[in-house]
N, C-alpha and C positions, 0 to 999 in steps of 0.2 A: 163212123171211124173205123170200126175192126171189122169190119163187111165189108170197105172197101179191100183194110188193108186182105183180109184171105183172101182173095178173089185176088189180089190180085198176086200174092201167093204162089193163088195155082194156080193160075194164065201160064206167068214165068214158068212152072216148073212141067206145062203139061206142051209148052211151044219150044225148052231146052233142048239143042243141040249137043247133049248125052249121047252114048254109048247105052245106059237105062235103063229098064223096060218102061214102056210109057201105059198110064194108066187112064181112062174117061172116065173124070169123073160127074154124075150130077147134081145136079141144085133143085129144092125146088122155090116159082116163082109167087110174088104172095099178089099176085094179078086178082084184081074177087078178093081179094083177103078180106075179111067179114066176123074170121076169131079174136077173140085178142090173141097179143103177141105170142103170150104166155103160152096159148094151146098151143096157133098157129105155129113155135117152136114143137111142140113136142110130138106134134103132128107129126109133121119136116124128120123128126127122130127114127120116133116110131116106127116113117117109111118105107125108113132105111137111108133116106139121101144123104151123098154126104158135106151139103152146104145148105142155103139159102140164100137167094138173090132176093136185092129190094135195094129201095133209094132210100139213102138215112132220112128219116123224117124229121118236116121241120120244126113242129111244135112242141115242146121240152117236155109236159108228156107225155109227151110218144117216143121222144128219145129214150125218158128215163124208161117206160111199160121194155122197151126189146130192149131195155141195155141189160136187166132186174132177169131176162126172159133167153138170154143167148149168156 
């Protein structure tokens, strides 16, 4: 849920019609992710991405792991 909110806010800020300077943001996708959420989030941050893009996991265990990693 938190990720969806972050992505929505980011999208709205990029598409606003204000005169503010626009900033391009880069998000890491989790396509083909084979490592833990913890390791994935650490690699994403260390690589300089602004955030991550993923579907919120459907199983409770993965949900809790993702929340803890964030």
